[in-house]
PQR file of N, CA, C, O and H, with PARSE charges and radii, in Angstrom:
ATOM      1  N   MET A   1      64.404  56.585 140.519 -0.4000 1.5000
ATOM      2  CA  MET A   1      66.094  57.313 140.717 -0.0000 2.0000
ATOM      3  C   MET A   1      66.271  58.367 141.903  0.5500 1.7000
ATOM      4  O   MET A   1      65.383  59.146 142.250 -0.5500 1.4000
ATOM      5  N   THR A   2      67.639  58.279 142.521 -0.4000 1.5000
ATOM      6  CA  THR A   2      68.037  59.067 142.939 -0.0000 2.0000
ATOM      7  C   THR A   2      68.817  59.865 142.737  0.5500 1.7000
ATOM      8  O   THR A   2      69.608  59.382 141.927 -0.5500 1.4000
ATOM      9  H   THR A   2      68.361  57.646 142.239  0.4000 1.0000
ATOM     10  N   ALA A   3      69.201  61.218 143.086 -0.4000 1.5000
ATOM     11  CA  ALA A   3      69.945  62.545 143.122 -0.0000 2.0000
ATOM     12  C   ALA A   3      69.944  63.471 144.296  0.5500 1.7000
ATOM     13  O   ALA A   3      68.971  63.572 145.043 -0.5500 1.4000
ATOM     14  H   ALA A   3      68.559  61.610 143.744  0.4000 1.0000
ATOM     15  N   THR A   4      71.084  64.164 144.448 -0.4000 1.5000
ATOM     16  CA  THR A   4      71.518  65.514 145.148 -0.0000 2.0000
ATOM     17  C   THR A   4      71.260  65.846 144.900  0.5500 1.7000
ATOM     18  O   THR A   4      71.982  65.813 143.904 -0.5500 1.4000
ATOM     19  H   THR A   4      71.874  64.083 143.841  0.4000 1.0000
ATOM     20  N   LEU A   5      69.826  67.214 144.412 -0.4000 1.5000
ATOM     21  CA  LEU A   5      70.513  68.617 143.821 -0.0000 2.0000
ATOM     22  C   LEU A   5      70.268  69.420 144.964  0.5500 1.7000
ATOM     23  O   LEU A   5      69.785  68.984 146.009 -0.5500 1.4000
ATOM     24  H   LEU A   5      69.239  67.240 145.222  0.4000 1.0000
ATOM     25  N   THR A   6      70.590  70.551 144.769 -0.4000 1.5000
ATOM     26  CA  THR A   6      70.843  71.613 145.317 -0.0000 2.0000
ATOM     27  C   THR A   6      70.105  72.920 144.625  0.5500 1.7000
ATOM     28  O   THR A   6      70.194  72.752 143.409 -0.5500 1.4000
ATOM     29  H   THR A   6      70.983  70.906 143.921  0.4000 1.0000
ATOM     30  N   ALA A   7      69.270  74.405 144.969 -0.4000 1.5000
ATOM     31  CA  ALA A   7      68.149  74.869 145.004 -0.0000 2.0000
ATOM     32  C   ALA A   7      68.645  75.150 146.262  0.5500 1.7000
ATOM     33  O   ALA A   7      69.541  74.696 146.973 -0.5500 1.4000
ATOM     34  H   ALA A   7      69.197  74.541 145.957  0.4000 1.0000
ATOM     35  N   ILE A   8      67.304  76.560 146.387 -0.4000 1.5000
ATOM     36  CA  ILE A   8      67.014  77.900 146.451 -0.0000 2.0000
ATOM     37  C   ILE A   8      65.793  78.193 146.604  0.5500 1.7000
ATOM     38  O   ILE A   8      64.863  78.204 145.798 -0.5500 1.4000
ATOM     39  H   ILE A   8      66.576  76.929 145.809  0.4000 1.0000
ATOM     40  N   TYR A   9      65.848  78.439 147.724 -0.4000 1.5000
ATOM     41  CA  TYR A   9      64.204  78.197 148.506 -0.0000 2.0000
ATOM     42  C   TYR A   9      63.681  80.089 148.097  0.5500 1.7000
ATOM     43  O   TYR A   9      64.400  81.086 148.174 -0.5500 1.4000
ATOM     44  H   TYR A   9      66.604  78.430 148.379  0.4000 1.0000
ATOM     45  N   ASP A  10      62.512  80.018 147.763 -0.4000 1.5000
ATOM     46  CA  ASP A  10      62.600  81.802 147.400 -0.0000 2.0000
ATOM     47  C   ASP A  10      61.582  82.017 148.587  0.5500 1.7000
ATOM     48  O   ASP A  10      61.819  83.100 149.122 -0.5500 1.4000
ATOM     49  H   ASP A  10      61.929  79.209 147.701  0.4000 1.0000
ATOM     50  N   GLY A  11      60.276  81.192 149.320 -0.4000 1.5000
ATOM     51  CA  GLY A  11      59.646  82.133 150.002 -0.0000 2.0000
ATOM     52  C   GLY A  11      58.532  81.033 149.643  0.5500 1.7000
ATOM     53  O   GLY A  11      57.691  80.392 150.274 -0.5500 1.4000
ATOM     54  H   GLY A  11      60.083  80.313 148.885  0.4000 1.0000
ATOM     55  N   LYS A  12      58.906  81.129 148.460 -0.4000 1.5000
ATOM     56  CA  LYS A  12      57.562  80.005 147.641 -0.0000 2.0000
ATOM     57  C   LYS A  12      57.774  78.735 147.024  0.5500 1.7000
ATOM     58  O   LYS A  12      57.026  77.830 147.394 -0.5500 1.4000
ATOM     59  H   LYS A  12      59.589  81.649 147.948  0.4000 1.0000
ATOM     60  N   VAL A  13      58.376  78.556 146.421 -0.4000 1.5000
ATOM     61  CA  VAL A  13      58.852  78.128 145.797 -0.0000 2.0000
ATOM     62  C   VAL A  13      60.426  77.419 145.941  0.5500 1.7000
ATOM     63  O   VAL A  13      61.084  78.163 146.668 -0.5500 1.4000
ATOM     64  H   VAL A  13      58.983  79.291 146.120  0.4000 1.0000
ATOM     65  N   PHE A  14      61.401  76.018 145.412 -0.4000 1.5000
ATOM     66  CA  PHE A  14      62.315  75.377 145.293 -0.0000 2.0000
ATOM     67  C   PHE A  14      62.934  75.664 144.166  0.5500 1.7000
ATOM     68  O   PHE A  14      62.892  74.859 143.235 -0.5500 1.4000
ATOM     69  H   PHE A  14      60.867  75.414 144.820  0.4000 1.0000
ATOM     70  N   GLN A  15      63.717  77.045 144.043 -0.4000 1.5000
ATOM     71  CA  GLN A  15      64.288  77.110 142.749 -0.0000 2.0000
ATOM     72  C   GLN A  15      65.851  76.176 142.239  0.5500 1.7000
ATOM     73  O   GLN A  15      66.974  76.482 142.640 -0.5500 1.4000
ATOM     74  H   GLN A  15      63.750  77.699 144.799  0.4000 1.0000
ATOM     75  N   LEU A  16      65.559  75.076 141.336 -0.4000 1.5000
ATOM     76  CA  LEU A  16      66.708  74.539 141.270 -0.0000 2.0000
ATOM     77  C   LEU A  16      67.834  75.155 140.881  0.5500 1.7000
ATOM     78  O   LEU A  16      67.844  76.386 140.852 -0.5500 1.4000
ATOM     79  H   LEU A  16      64.647  74.827 141.010  0.4000 1.0000
ATOM     80  N   ASP A  17      68.891  74.472 140.542 -0.4000 1.5000
ATOM     81  CA  ASP A  17      70.565  74.935 140.472 -0.0000 2.0000
ATOM     82  C   ASP A  17      70.797  74.804 139.250  0.5500 1.7000
ATOM     83  O   ASP A  17      71.267  75.587 138.425 -0.5500 1.4000
ATOM     84  H   ASP A  17      68.884  73.473 140.566  0.4000 1.0000
ATOM     85  N   SER A  18      70.400  73.650 139.170 -0.4000 1.5000
ATOM     86  CA  SER A  18      70.300  73.493 137.318 -0.0000 2.0000
ATOM     87  C   SER A  18      69.351  71.657 136.897  0.5500 1.7000
ATOM     88  O   SER A  18      69.275  70.702 137.669 -0.5500 1.4000
ATOM     89  H   SER A  18      70.018  73.014 139.841  0.4000 1.0000
ATOM     90  N   PRO A  19      68.924  71.725 135.814 -0.5600 1.5000
ATOM     91  CA  PRO A  19      67.963  70.692 135.397  0.2800 2.0000
ATOM     92  C   PRO A  19      67.409  69.410 135.679  0.5500 1.7000
ATOM     93  O   PRO A  19      68.166  68.533 136.097 -0.5500 1.4000
ATOM     94  N   ILE A  20      66.595  69.251 135.567 -0.4000 1.5000
ATOM     95  CA  ILE A  20      66.893  67.808 136.756 -0.0000 2.0000
ATOM     96  C   ILE A  20      65.873  66.774 135.407  0.5500 1.7000
ATOM     97  O   ILE A  20      64.714  67.145 135.225 -0.5500 1.4000
ATOM     98  H   ILE A  20      65.981  69.964 135.228  0.4000 1.0000
ATOM     99  N   ASN A  21      66.258  65.886 134.799 -0.4000 1.5000
ATOM    100  CA  ASN A  21      65.620  64.390 134.163 -0.0000 2.0000
ATOM    101  C   ASN A  21      63.984  64.167 134.691  0.5500 1.7000
ATOM    102  O   ASN A  21      63.381  63.130 134.967 -0.5500 1.4000
ATOM    103  H   ASN A  21      67.200  65.585 134.946  0.4000 1.0000
ATOM    104  N   LEU A  22      63.717  65.045 134.697 -0.4000 1.5000
ATOM    105  CA  LEU A  22      61.708  64.089 135.595 -0.0000 2.0000
ATOM    106  C   LEU A  22      60.941  64.976 134.543  0.5500 1.7000
ATOM    107  O   LEU A  22      61.235  66.088 134.105 -0.5500 1.4000
ATOM    108  H   LEU A  22      64.208  65.887 134.473  0.4000 1.0000
ATOM    109  N   GLU A  23      59.768  64.076 134.241 -0.4000 1.5000
ATOM    110  CA  GLU A  23      58.922  64.219 133.783 -0.0000 2.0000
ATOM    111  C   GLU A  23      58.643  65.411 133.687  0.5500 1.7000
ATOM    112  O   GLU A  23      59.625  66.129 133.872 -0.5500 1.4000
ATOM    113  H   GLU A  23      59.529  63.172 134.597  0.4000 1.0000
ATOM    114  N   PRO A  24      57.043  66.322 133.322 -0.5600 1.5000
ATOM    115  CA  PRO A  24      56.320  66.961 134.779  0.2800 2.0000
ATOM    116  C   PRO A  24      55.172  65.540 135.663  0.5500 1.7000
ATOM    117  O   PRO A  24      55.036  64.339 135.431 -0.5500 1.4000
ATOM    118  N   ASN A  25      54.637  66.354 136.556 -0.4000 1.5000
ATOM    119  CA  ASN A  25      54.357  65.886 137.586 -0.0000 2.0000
ATOM    120  C   ASN A  25      54.499  64.721 137.752  0.5500 1.7000
ATOM    121  O   ASN A  25      53.692  63.859 137.402 -0.5500 1.4000
ATOM    122  H   ASN A  25      54.748  67.330 136.745  0.4000 1.0000
ATOM    123  N   THR A  26      55.617  64.528 138.349 -0.4000 1.5000
ATOM    124  CA  THR A  26      56.463  63.308 138.333 -0.0000 2.0000
ATOM    125  C   THR A  26      56.340  63.822 140.438  0.5500 1.7000
ATOM    126  O   THR A  26      56.519  64.953 140.888 -0.5500 1.4000
ATOM    127  H   THR A  26      56.272  65.228 138.633  0.4000 1.0000
ATOM    128  N   ARG A  27      56.024  62.649 141.193 -0.4000 1.5000
ATOM    129  CA  ARG A  27      55.621  62.210 142.392 -0.0000 2.0000
ATOM    130  C   ARG A  27      56.671  62.526 143.205  0.5500 1.7000
ATOM    131  O   ARG A  27      56.922  61.389 143.602 -0.5500 1.4000
ATOM    132  H   ARG A  27      55.878  61.730 140.827  0.4000 1.0000
ATOM    133  N   VAL A  28      57.639  63.373 143.863 -0.4000 1.5000
ATOM    134  CA  VAL A  28      59.061  62.614 144.563 -0.0000 2.0000
ATOM    135  C   VAL A  28      58.670  62.908 146.128  0.5500 1.7000
ATOM    136  O   VAL A  28      57.716  63.501 146.632 -0.5500 1.4000
ATOM    137  H   VAL A  28      57.436  64.297 143.540  0.4000 1.0000
ATOM    138  N   ARG A  29      60.136  62.054 146.843 -0.4000 1.5000
ATOM    139  CA  ARG A  29      60.141  62.344 148.326 -0.0000 2.0000
ATOM    140  C   ARG A  29      61.340  63.348 148.550  0.5500 1.7000
ATOM    141  O   ARG A  29      62.541  63.105 148.429 -0.5500 1.4000
ATOM    142  H   ARG A  29      60.911  61.573 146.434  0.4000 1.0000
ATOM    143  N   LEU A  30      60.641  64.700 148.957 -0.4000 1.5000
ATOM    144  CA  LEU A  30      62.309  65.183 149.411 -0.0000 2.0000
ATOM    145  C   LEU A  30      62.189  65.334 150.447  0.5500 1.7000
ATOM    146  O   LEU A  30      61.266  65.158 151.243 -0.5500 1.4000
ATOM    147  H   LEU A  30      59.665  64.897 149.056  0.4000 1.0000
ATOM    148  N   THR A  31      64.061  66.013 150.553 -0.4000 1.5000
ATOM    149  CA  THR A  31      64.187  65.696 152.251 -0.0000 2.0000
ATOM    150  C   THR A  31      65.100  66.698 152.323  0.5500 1.7000
ATOM    151  O   THR A  31      66.099  66.530 151.624 -0.5500 1.4000
ATOM    152  H   THR A  31      64.810  66.157 149.906  0.4000 1.0000
ATOM    153  N   ILE A  32      65.013  68.267 153.342 -0.4000 1.5000
ATOM    154  CA  ILE A  32      65.816  69.129 153.133 -0.0000 2.0000
ATOM    155  C   ILE A  32      66.724  69.192 154.714  0.5500 1.7000
ATOM    156  O   ILE A  32      66.627  68.909 155.908 -0.5500 1.4000
ATOM    157  H   ILE A  32      64.201  68.404 153.911  0.4000 1.0000
ATOM    158  N   GLU A  33      67.688  69.817 153.632 -0.4000 1.5000
ATOM    159  CA  GLU A  33      69.242  69.744 153.902 -0.0000 2.0000
ATOM    160  C   GLU A  33      69.264  71.280 153.778  0.5500 1.7000
ATOM    161  O   GLU A  33      68.818  71.714 152.716 -0.5500 1.4000
ATOM    162  H   GLU A  33      67.767  70.047 152.662  0.4000 1.0000
ATOM    163  N   THR A  34      69.661  72.085 154.587 -0.4000 1.5000
ATOM    164  CA  THR A  34      70.136  73.852 154.932 -0.0000 2.0000
ATOM    165  C   THR A  34      71.431  73.180 154.147  0.5500 1.7000
ATOM    166  O   THR A  34      71.935  72.058 154.183 -0.5500 1.4000
ATOM    167  H   THR A  34      70.024  71.732 155.450  0.4000 1.0000
ATOM    168  N   SER A  35      71.713  74.322 153.467 -0.4000 1.5000
ATOM    169  CA  SER A  35      72.874  74.284 153.160 -0.0000 2.0000
ATOM    170  C   SER A  35      74.179  76.044 153.095  0.5500 1.7000
ATOM    171  O   SER A  35      73.882  77.072 152.487 -0.5500 1.4000
ATOM    172  H   SER A  35      71.303  75.234 153.438  0.4000 1.0000
ATOM    173  N   GLU A  36      75.589  75.817 153.950 -0.4000 1.5000
ATOM    174  CA  GLU A  36      75.528  77.043 153.830 -0.0000 2.0000
ATOM    175  C   GLU A  36      77.066  77.377 152.190  0.5500 1.7000
ATOM    176  O   GLU A  36      77.829  78.342 152.159 -0.5500 1.4000
ATOM    177  H   GLU A  36      75.831  74.981 154.444  0.4000 1.0000
ATOM    178  N   LEU A  37      77.009  76.213 151.121 -0.4000 1.5000
ATOM    179  CA  LEU A  37      77.747  76.097 150.641 -0.0000 2.0000
ATOM    180  C   LEU A  37      77.707  77.877 149.391  0.5500 1.7000
ATOM    181  O   LEU A  37      78.510  78.502 148.699 -0.5500 1.4000
ATOM    182  H   LEU A  37      76.388  75.429 151.146  0.4000 1.0000
ATOM    183  N   GLU A  38      76.494  77.956 149.712 -0.4000 1.5000
ATOM    184  CA  GLU A  38      76.552  79.959 148.856 -0.0000 2.0000
ATOM    185  C   GLU A  38      77.897  80.611 149.476  0.5500 1.7000
ATOM    186  O   GLU A  38      78.700  81.272 148.817 -0.5500 1.4000
ATOM    187  H   GLU A  38      75.842  77.449 150.275  0.4000 1.0000
ATOM    188  N   GLN A  39      77.981  80.387 150.520 -0.4000 1.5000
ATOM    189  CA  GLN A  39      78.587  81.783 151.766 -0.0000 2.0000
ATOM    190  C   GLN A  39      79.848  81.381 152.018  0.5500 1.7000
ATOM    191  O   GLN A  39      80.327  80.744 152.955 -0.5500 1.4000
ATOM    192  H   GLN A  39      77.329  79.850 151.055  0.4000 1.0000
ATOM    193  N   HIS A  40      80.689  82.224 150.255 -0.4000 1.5000
ATOM    194  CA  HIS A  40      82.288  81.518 150.235 -0.0000 2.0000
ATOM    195  C   HIS A  40      83.330  83.272 149.937  0.5500 1.7000
ATOM    196  O   HIS A  40      83.264  83.996 148.944 -0.5500 1.4000
ATOM    197  H   HIS A  40      80.300  82.742 149.493  0.4000 1.0000
ATOM    198  N   GLU A  41      83.768  83.374 150.584 -0.4000 1.5000
ATOM    199  CA  GLU A  41      84.363  84.807 150.375 -0.0000 2.0000
ATOM    200  C   GLU A  41      84.872  84.571 148.430  0.5500 1.7000
ATOM    201  O   GLU A  41      85.105  83.717 147.573 -0.5500 1.4000
ATOM    202  H   GLU A  41      83.822  82.787 151.391  0.4000 1.0000
ATOM    203  N   THR A  42      84.791  86.045 148.678 -0.4000 1.5000
ATOM    204  CA  THR A  42      85.681  85.910 146.798 -0.0000 2.0000
ATOM    205  C   THR A  42      86.672  86.028 147.151  0.5500 1.7000
ATOM    206  O   THR A  42      86.695  85.970 148.380 -0.5500 1.4000
ATOM    207  H   THR A  42      84.601  86.738 149.374  0.4000 1.0000
ATOM    208  N   SER A  43      88.506  86.322 146.307 -0.4000 1.5000
ATOM    209  CA  SER A  43      89.394  86.682 146.674 -0.0000 2.0000
ATOM    210  C   SER A  43      89.191  87.888 144.909  0.5500 1.7000
ATOM    211  O   SER A  43      88.698  87.867 143.780 -0.5500 1.4000
ATOM    212  H   SER A  43      88.488  86.370 145.308  0.4000 1.0000
ATOM    213  N   SER A  44      89.737  88.483 145.553 -0.4000 1.5000
ATOM    214  CA  SER A  44      90.749  89.304 143.930 -0.0000 2.0000
ATOM    215  C   SER A  44      91.336  88.193 143.438  0.5500 1.7000
ATOM    216  O   SER A  44      91.250  87.017 143.792 -0.5500 1.4000
ATOM    217  H   SER A  44      90.137  88.501 146.469  0.4000 1.0000
ATOM    218  N   PHE A  45      92.558  89.250 141.703 -0.4000 1.5000
ATOM    219  CA  PHE A  45      93.396  88.718 141.073 -0.0000 2.0000
ATOM    220  C   PHE A  45      94.332  89.144 141.625  0.5500 1.7000
ATOM    221  O   PHE A  45      95.061  88.926 140.658 -0.5500 1.4000
ATOM    222  H   PHE A  45      92.628  90.205 141.415  0.4000 1.0000
ATOM    223  N   LEU A  46      95.011  89.581 142.350 -0.4000 1.5000
ATOM    224  CA  LEU A  46      96.034  89.581 143.167 -0.0000 2.0000
ATOM    225  C   LEU A  46      96.401  88.633 144.105  0.5500 1.7000
ATOM    226  O   LEU A  46      97.411  87.932 144.055 -0.5500 1.4000
ATOM    227  H   LEU A  46      94.418  89.757 143.136  0.4000 1.0000
ATOM    228  N   GLN A  47      95.242  88.635 145.270 -0.4000 1.5000
ATOM    229  CA  GLN A  47      95.408  87.604 146.015 -0.0000 2.0000
ATOM    230  C   GLN A  47      95.260  86.529 145.320  0.5500 1.7000
ATOM    231  O   GLN A  47      95.983  87.038 144.464 -0.5500 1.4000
ATOM    232  H   GLN A  47      94.422  89.205 145.311  0.4000 1.0000
ATOM    233  N   THR A  48      95.062  85.742 144.972 -0.4000 1.5000
ATOM    234  CA  THR A  48      94.912  84.434 143.627 -0.0000 2.0000
ATOM    235  C   THR A  48      96.521  84.564 142.967  0.5500 1.7000
ATOM    236  O   THR A  48      97.130  83.518 142.745 -0.5500 1.4000
ATOM    237  H   THR A  48      94.475  85.329 145.668  0.4000 1.0000
ATOM    238  N   ALA A  49      96.932  85.406 142.778 -0.4000 1.5000
ATOM    239  CA  ALA A  49      98.645  85.078 141.702 -0.0000 2.0000
ATOM    240  C   ALA A  49      99.223  84.921 143.321  0.5500 1.7000
ATOM    241  O   ALA A  49      99.658  83.818 143.650 -0.5500 1.4000
ATOM    242  H   ALA A  49      96.438  86.257 142.959  0.4000 1.0000
ATOM    243  N   ARG A  50      99.218  86.330 144.578 -0.4000 1.5000
ATOM    244  CA  ARG A  50      99.510  86.145 145.721 -0.0000 2.0000
ATOM    245  C   ARG A  50      99.838  84.749 145.837  0.5500 1.7000
ATOM    246  O   ARG A  50     101.017  84.416 145.961 -0.5500 1.4000
ATOM    247  H   ARG A  50      98.865  87.227 144.310  0.4000 1.0000
ATOM    248  N   SER A  51      99.053  84.030 145.814 -0.4000 1.5000
ATOM    249  CA  SER A  51      99.165  82.174 146.304 -0.0000 2.0000
ATOM    250  C   SER A  51      99.410  81.380 145.448  0.5500 1.7000
ATOM    251  O   SER A  51      99.423  80.273 145.986 -0.5500 1.4000
ATOM    252  H   SER A  51      98.096  84.301 145.713  0.4000 1.0000
ATOM    253  N   LEU A  52      99.633  81.292 144.323 -0.4000 1.5000
ATOM    254  CA  LEU A  52      99.878  80.430 143.788 -0.0000 2.0000
ATOM    255  C   LEU A  52     101.614  80.388 143.794  0.5500 1.7000
ATOM    256  O   LEU A  52     101.989  79.469 143.066 -0.5500 1.4000
ATOM    257  H   LEU A  52      99.622  82.191 143.886  0.4000 1.0000
ATOM    258  N   CYS A  53     102.663  81.071 144.365 -0.4000 1.5000
ATOM    259  CA  CYS A  53     103.885  81.065 144.437 -0.0000 2.0000
ATOM    260  C   CYS A  53     104.496  81.099 143.730  0.5500 1.7000
ATOM    261  O   CYS A  53     105.333  80.209 143.888 -0.5500 1.4000
ATOM    262  H   CYS A  53     102.358  81.818 144.956  0.4000 1.0000
ATOM    263  N   LEU A  54     104.752  81.942 142.438 -0.4000 1.5000
ATOM    264  CA  LEU A  54     105.262  81.250 141.239 -0.0000 2.0000
ATOM    265  C   LEU A  54     106.461  81.913 141.167  0.5500 1.7000
ATOM    266  O   LEU A  54     106.327  83.103 141.454 -0.5500 1.4000
ATOM    267  H   LEU A  54     104.073  82.665 142.310  0.4000 1.0000
ATOM    268  N   ASN A  55     107.682  81.562 140.866 -0.4000 1.5000
ATOM    269  CA  ASN A  55     108.616  82.120 140.661 -0.0000 2.0000
ATOM    270  C   ASN A  55     110.038  83.062 139.640  0.5500 1.7000
ATOM    271  O   ASN A  55     110.968  82.408 139.169 -0.5500 1.4000
ATOM    272  H   ASN A  55     107.791  80.595 140.633  0.4000 1.0000
ATOM    273  N   GLY A  56     109.975  84.182 139.504 -0.4000 1.5000
ATOM    274  CA  GLY A  56     110.591  83.983 137.965 -0.0000 2.0000
ATOM    275  C   GLY A  56     111.200  85.152 137.785  0.5500 1.7000
ATOM    276  O   GLY A  56     111.472  85.844 138.766 -0.5500 1.4000
ATOM    277  H   GLY A  56     109.219  84.713 139.887  0.4000 1.0000
ATOM    278  N   PRO A  57     111.621  85.700 136.062 -0.5600 1.5000
ATOM    279  CA  PRO A  57     112.084  86.993 136.597  0.2800 2.0000
ATOM    280  C   PRO A  57     111.868  88.440 137.462  0.5500 1.7000
ATOM    281  O   PRO A  57     112.220  88.244 138.626 -0.5500 1.4000
ATOM    282  N   SER A  58     111.449  89.678 137.274 -0.4000 1.5000
ATOM    283  CA  SER A  58     111.197  90.004 138.121 -0.0000 2.0000
ATOM    284  C   SER A  58     110.656  91.187 137.442  0.5500 1.7000
ATOM    285  O   SER A  58     109.799  91.907 137.955 -0.5500 1.4000
ATOM    286  H   SER A  58     111.162  89.837 136.329  0.4000 1.0000
ATOM    287  N   ASP A  59     111.546  91.519 135.425 -0.4000 1.5000
ATOM    288  CA  ASP A  59     111.058  91.792 134.627 -0.0000 2.0000
ATOM    289  C   ASP A  59     110.014  90.778 133.528  0.5500 1.7000
ATOM    290  O   ASP A  59     110.024  90.868 132.301 -0.5500 1.4000
ATOM    291  H   ASP A  59     112.243  90.935 135.008  0.4000 1.0000
ATOM    292  N   TRP A  60     109.037  89.699 134.453 -0.4000 1.5000
ATOM    293  CA  TRP A  60     108.434  89.447 133.598 -0.0000 2.0000
ATOM    294  C   TRP A  60     107.100  90.686 132.876  0.5500 1.7000
ATOM    295  O   TRP A  60     107.339  91.143 131.758 -0.5500 1.4000
ATOM    296  H   TRP A  60     109.030  89.625 135.451  0.4000 1.0000
ATOM    297  N   SER A  61     106.031  91.043 133.467 -0.4000 1.5000
ATOM    298  CA  SER A  61     105.454  92.103 132.809 -0.0000 2.0000
ATOM    299  C   SER A  61     106.139  92.784 131.925  0.5500 1.7000
ATOM    300  O   SER A  61     105.572  92.665 130.839 -0.5500 1.4000
ATOM    301  H   SER A  61     105.837  90.672 134.375  0.4000 1.0000
ATOM    302  N   ALA A  62     107.406  93.671 131.817 -0.4000 1.5000
ATOM    303  CA  ALA A  62     108.166  94.604 130.906 -0.0000 2.0000
ATOM    304  C   ALA A  62     108.543  93.608 129.736  0.5500 1.7000
ATOM    305  O   ALA A  62     108.573  94.042 128.584 -0.5500 1.4000
ATOM    306  H   ALA A  62     107.867  93.768 132.700  0.4000 1.0000
ATOM    307  N   HIS A  63     108.858  92.166 130.030 -0.4000 1.5000
ATOM    308  CA  HIS A  63     108.939  91.656 128.643 -0.0000 2.0000
ATOM    309  C   HIS A  63     108.423  90.643 128.702  0.5500 1.7000
ATOM    310  O   HIS A  63     108.949  89.531 128.659 -0.5500 1.4000
ATOM    311  H   HIS A  63     108.834  91.814 130.965  0.4000 1.0000
ATOM    312  N   LEU A  64     107.680  90.828 128.775 -0.4000 1.5000
ATOM    313  CA  LEU A  64     106.443  89.062 128.207 -0.0000 2.0000
ATOM    314  C   LEU A  64     106.431  88.194 127.265  0.5500 1.7000
ATOM    315  O   LEU A  64     106.629  86.984 127.372 -0.5500 1.4000
ATOM    316  H   LEU A  64     107.252  91.731 128.811  0.4000 1.0000
ATOM    317  N   ASP A  65     106.110  89.029 125.973 -0.4000 1.5000
ATOM    318  CA  ASP A  65     106.988  88.105 124.570 -0.0000 2.0000
ATOM    319  C   ASP A  65     107.963  87.692 125.003  0.5500 1.7000
ATOM    320  O   ASP A  65     108.283  86.527 125.239 -0.5500 1.4000
ATOM    321  H   ASP A  65     105.949  90.012 125.886  0.4000 1.0000
ATOM    322  N   ASP A  66     108.902  89.309 125.238 -0.4000 1.5000
ATOM    323  CA  ASP A  66     110.058  87.952 125.499 -0.0000 2.0000
ATOM    324  C   ASP A  66     110.293  86.012 126.075  0.5500 1.7000
ATOM    325  O   ASP A  66     111.079  85.089 125.861 -0.5500 1.4000
ATOM    326  H   ASP A  66     108.642  90.255 125.047  0.4000 1.0000
ATOM    327  N   TYR A  67     109.268  86.232 126.732 -0.4000 1.5000
ATOM    328  CA  TYR A  67     109.265  84.922 127.137 -0.0000 2.0000
ATOM    329  C   TYR A  67     109.248  84.166 127.128  0.5500 1.7000
ATOM    330  O   TYR A  67     109.940  83.176 127.366 -0.5500 1.4000
ATOM    331  H   TYR A  67     108.630  86.982 126.905  0.4000 1.0000
ATOM    332  N   LEU A  68     107.518  84.717 126.526 -0.4000 1.5000
ATOM    333  CA  LEU A  68     107.021  83.563 125.518 -0.0000 2.0000
ATOM    334  C   LEU A  68     106.796  83.278 124.432  0.5500 1.7000
ATOM    335  O   LEU A  68     105.902  82.480 124.150 -0.5500 1.4000
ATOM    336  H   LEU A  68     106.956  85.522 126.332  0.4000 1.0000
ATOM    337  N   TYR A  69     107.902  84.129 123.133 -0.4000 1.5000
ATOM    338  CA  TYR A  69     108.001  83.910 121.884 -0.0000 2.0000
ATOM    339  C   TYR A  69     110.026  83.522 122.153  0.5500 1.7000
ATOM    340  O   TYR A  69     110.615  82.616 121.565 -0.5500 1.4000
ATOM    341  H   TYR A  69     108.628  84.777 123.362  0.4000 1.0000
ATOM    342  N   GLY A  70     110.425  84.119 122.771 -0.4000 1.5000
ATOM    343  CA  GLY A  70     111.967  83.567 123.002 -0.0000 2.0000
ATOM    344  C   GLY A  70     112.616  84.796 121.905  0.5500 1.7000
ATOM    345  O   GLY A  70     113.670  84.902 121.278 -0.5500 1.4000
ATOM    346  H   GLY A  70     109.946  84.855 123.249  0.4000 1.0000
ATOM    347  N   GLU A  71     111.449  85.586 122.044 -0.4000 1.5000
ATOM    348  CA  GLU A  71     112.838  87.080 120.821 -0.0000 2.0000
ATOM    349  C   GLU A  71     112.286  88.476 121.240  0.5500 1.7000
ATOM    350  O   GLU A  71     111.085  88.730 121.325 -0.5500 1.4000
ATOM    351  H   GLU A  71     110.593  85.500 122.553  0.4000 1.0000
ATOM    352  N   PRO A  72     113.081  89.162 121.437 -0.5600 1.5000
ATOM    353  CA  PRO A  72     112.429  90.301 121.365  0.2800 2.0000
ATOM    354  C   PRO A  72     112.323  90.801 120.552  0.5500 1.7000
ATOM    355  O   PRO A  72     113.031  91.134 119.602 -0.5500 1.4000
ATOM    356  N   VAL A  73     110.449  91.027 121.145 -0.4000 1.5000
ATOM    357  CA  VAL A  73     110.008  92.645 120.061 -0.0000 2.0000
ATOM    358  C   VAL A  73     110.539  93.669 120.797  0.5500 1.7000
ATOM    359  O   VAL A  73     111.224  93.826 121.807 -0.5500 1.4000
ATOM    360  H   VAL A  73     109.874  90.757 121.917  0.4000 1.0000
ATOM    361  N   HIS A  74     109.961  94.345 119.905 -0.4000 1.5000
ATOM    362  CA  HIS A  74     111.040  95.786 119.804 -0.0000 2.0000
ATOM    363  C   HIS A  74     109.411  97.043 119.084  0.5500 1.7000
ATOM    364  O   HIS A  74     108.940  97.182 117.955 -0.5500 1.4000
ATOM    365  H   HIS A  74     109.404  94.217 119.085  0.4000 1.0000
ATOM    366  N   VAL A  75     109.232  97.371 119.780 -0.4000 1.5000
ATOM    367  CA  VAL A  75     108.086  98.189 119.994 -0.0000 2.0000
ATOM    368  C   VAL A  75     108.583 100.208 118.190  0.5500 1.7000
ATOM    369  O   VAL A  75     109.715 100.630 117.956 -0.5500 1.4000
ATOM    370  H   VAL A  75     109.615  97.259 120.697  0.4000 1.0000
ATOM    371  N   CYS A  76     108.096 100.404 117.940 -0.4000 1.5000
ATOM    372  CA  CYS A  76     108.860 100.823 117.761 -0.0000 2.0000
ATOM    373  C   CYS A  76     107.774 102.205 118.650  0.5500 1.7000
ATOM    374  O   CYS A  76     108.232 103.335 118.823 -0.5500 1.4000
ATOM    375  H   CYS A  76     107.176 100.061 118.130  0.4000 1.0000
TER
END
């Protein structure tokens, strides 16, 4: 069996990011390659929304139900 796994080394053992289908005490050969995959910048909801470049009416938030359901929703 050959598999590529990701893990974090805590100073004593490797903690796998996901389980692997191996019997306990199975001997394996490891090749270690450091990865910077975990170091990524997070973005806010507004940054994500702006990056979508959506076009539409300027009153979307005020009349969302009208656009979703096709009929004006009146609040008493």
